[in-house]
C-alpha positions in Angstrom: -8.0 61.4 7.1 -9.7 63.3 4.2 -11.0 61.4 1.1 -12.2 62.4 -2.0 -13.7 61.3 -5.6 -12.5 62.0 -8.8 -14.1 61.0 -11.9 -13.8 61.6 -15.7 -14.9 61.3 -18.8 -18.2 60.5 -18.6 -19.1 61.2 -22.2 -23.4 61.1 -21.6 -23.4 57.9 -20.5 -26.2 58.3 -17.7 -26.0 54.7 -16.7 -22.4 54.4 -15.8 -22.5 57.5 -14.0 -25.8 57.0 -11.8 -24.1 53.6 -10.9 -20.6 55.5 -10.1 -22.3 58.2 -7.9 -24.3 55.5 -5.8 -20.9 54.2 -4.7 -19.5 57.6 -4.3 -22.2 58.9 -2.1 -21.3 61.5 0.6 -17.8 61.9 -1.0 -16.4 65.4 -2.0 -16.5 65.5 -6.0 -14.1 66.1 -8.4 -14.5 65.6 -12.3 -11.7 66.0 -15.0 -13.6 66.8 -17.8 -16.1 65.0 -20.7 -19.5 65.2 -19.9 -20.5 65.1 -23.2 -20.0 63.5 -26.3 -20.4 59.2 -27.5 -23.0 58.7 -24.9 -26.8 59.2 -25.4 -27.7 61.2 -22.9 -26.1 64.7 -22.7 -28.8 66.6 -20.3 -29.2 64.1 -17.8 -25.4 63.4 -17.4 -25.1 67.5 -17.2 -27.4 67.5 -14.8 -26.5 64.5 -12.3 -23.2 66.8 -12.3 -24.3 69.8 -11.7 -27.0 69.1 -8.9 -24.0 67.8 -7.0 -22.2 70.7 -7.0 -19.3 68.1 -8.5 -16.4 70.6 -9.2 -15.4 70.0 -13.1 -12.5 71.1 -15.7 -13.6 71.5 -19.1 -12.7 68.6 -21.8 -12.4 69.1 -25.2 -15.5 67.0 -25.9 -17.0 69.5 -23.4 -15.4 72.3 -25.3 -16.5 71.2 -28.8 -20.0 71.5 -27.7 -19.9 74.6 -26.3 -17.7 76.2 -29.9 -19.4 74.0 -32.4 -15.7 73.5 -33.0 -15.0 69.8 -34.3 -12.2 70.4 -36.5 -9.7 68.1 -34.7 -11.9 65.6 -34.2 -11.9 61.8 -36.3 -15.0 61.7 -38.3 -17.3 59.5 -36.1 -16.6 61.7 -32.9 -17.3 65.3 -35.4 -20.6 63.3 -35.9 -21.7 62.7 -32.2 -20.0 66.3 -30.8 -22.9 67.6 -34.1 -25.7 65.5 -32.6 -24.8 66.1 -28.9 -24.6 69.8 -29.4 -28.5 69.9 -30.8 -29.5 68.2 -28.1 -27.8 70.7 -25.6 -30.2 72.5 -23.5 -29.5 75.9 -22.9 -29.4 75.1 -19.4 -26.9 72.5 -20.1 -24.7 75.1 -22.6 -24.6 77.3 -19.7 -23.1 75.1 -17.8 -20.5 73.6 -19.7 -19.6 77.1 -21.0 -19.2 78.0 -17.2 -16.6 74.8 -16.6 -12.2 76.4 -16.1 -10.0 74.5 -17.9 -8.4 74.0 -14.6 -8.5 74.3 -10.5 -6.2 73.8 -7.6 -7.2 72.7 -4.5 -5.7 71.6 -0.5 -6.7 68.5 0.9 -4.8 67.8 4.4 -1.8 70.2 3.3 -1.4 68.8 0.0 -1.7 71.0 -3.2 -3.6 69.6 -5.9 -3.9 70.8 -9.5 -6.5 68.7 -11.8 -6.9 69.4 -15.5 -8.2 67.2 -18.7 -5.7 67.1 -21.0 -1.7 67.9 -19.3 -0.4 71.2 -17.5 0.9 72.4 -20.9 -2.2 71.7 -22.9 -5.0 71.4 -21.0 -7.8 69.9 -23.4 -5.9 68.2 -25.6 -2.7 66.4 -24.8 -2.8 63.1 -23.6 -0.7 62.4 -20.7 0.3 58.5 -20.1 3.1 57.5 -18.3 4.8 55.4 -20.9 5.3 58.9 -23.0 5.5 61.4 -20.0 6.5 59.6 -17.0 10.3 62.1 -17.3 7.9 65.1 -17.3 6.1 64.1 -14.5 8.3 66.1 -11.8 8.8 68.8 -14.0 5.3 69.3 -13.7 5.0 68.8 -10.2 7.5 71.8 -9.3 6.6 73.9 -12.3 2.9 74.1 -10.3 4.0 74.2 -7.2 1.8 70.9 -6.5 2.7 67.3 -4.7 -0.6 65.7 -6.6 -1.7 65.9 -10.2 -5.2 64.6 -12.2 -6.0 64.4 -15.5 -8.2 62.6 -17.9 -8.8 62.3 -21.4 -7.2 59.3 -21.8 -10.0 56.8 -20.8 -7.0 54.6 -19.1 -6.4 54.9 -15.2 -3.2 54.7 -13.8 -1.6 55.8 -10.4 2.0 57.1 -10.8 4.4 57.7 -7.1 7.5 59.0 -6.3 8.3 60.0 -2.6 4.7 61.3 -1.8 4.2 63.2 -4.6 1.5 61.8 -7.1 0.3 61.8 -10.8 -2.9 59.6 -12.0 -6.0 59.3 -13.8 -9.2 57.9 -12.5 -9.7 56.3 -16.2 -13.4 57.0 -17.3 -16.5 56.9 -16.2 -18.6 56.4 -19.3 -16.3 54.9 -22.3 -13.4 52.6 -20.1 -10.5 52.3 -23.2 -7.9 49.8 -21.1 -9.5 46.6 -21.7 -11.8 46.6 -18.3 -15.6 48.0 -19.9 -16.6 48.6 -15.9 -16.8 52.5 -15.0 -13.3 53.7 -13.7 -13.1 56.3 -11.0 -10.4 57.0 -7.9 -10.8 57.2 -4.3 -7.9 59.8 -3.2 -7.0 59.4 0.6 -4.9 61.9 2.7 -3.4 61.3 5.8 -1.2 64.3 6.7 1.4 63.9 4.0 0.4 60.6 2.7 -1.4 60.3 -0.4 -3.0 57.0 -1.5 -5.1 56.8 -4.6 -7.0 54.0 -5.5 -8.9 52.9 -8.7 -12.0 51.2 -8.2 -14.2 49.5 -10.8 -17.8 49.3 -11.0 -20.3 47.4 -13.2 -23.6 48.7 -14.6 -26.2 48.5 -17.3 -23.9 48.7 -20.1 -26.4 47.3 -22.7 -28.8 50.4 -21.6 -26.3 52.7 -22.4 -25.0 50.8 -25.5 -29.2 50.5 -26.6 -29.8 54.0 -26.1 -26.6 55.2 -28.3 -27.8 52.7 -31.3 -31.8 54.3 -30.9 -30.5 57.9 -31.1 -28.3 56.8 -34.7 -25.0 57.8 -33.3 -21.9 55.6 -34.4 -21.8 51.9 -33.7 -18.7 51.6 -32.4 -19.2 54.2 -29.6 -21.9 51.4 -28.3 -19.6 48.4 -29.4 -16.7 49.4 -27.5 -18.5 50.2 -24.4 -18.9 46.4 -23.6 -15.0 46.0 -24.7 -13.6 48.4 -22.7 -11.0 49.4 -25.8 
């Protein structure tokens, strides 16, 4: 049996990612994008991912930090992105700019595809079972894979049909499903059998929120950490 960890949407929340990394220590890990914005520790989060050689796809907030284009963000998200871009070191900018929009892998014979948004719009489209379940089979067949992992929504789920999966590990740094704890997934491969387990861990949310306030970022970015919404 082979196990991997899949994380997403860290959003510059150092306290959350450090706790998650402790729980998945030793597991091969993949990240589905959005390392930066909203939180107050963009460089520290990028470095935590980089030094562990975690294979990462580019998210829309990573893209904005690299390009400076905030035209598709709401005003508060744009404010955060502009702040983040000013904080980033050259090394962080270079790392974010090197990220690919999608990655493929094979695990115990299972072909997998990872991206941030959707296979059709890898940066911006929100994929939710309530709106996209009828497309999941199409995505899987089109890509020729048995498993797809996406991020972006900050809401975890695992859709299964036979031995095929589409899943979202939820958000490490800013969950939006009503549970404030950091979210991630552990995927197990046992021959053709796949199991996706979404896990939650507590972290020092008050410290993370306090750093956002001290940085002068929008209060809503700090407040939502404690509500998970």
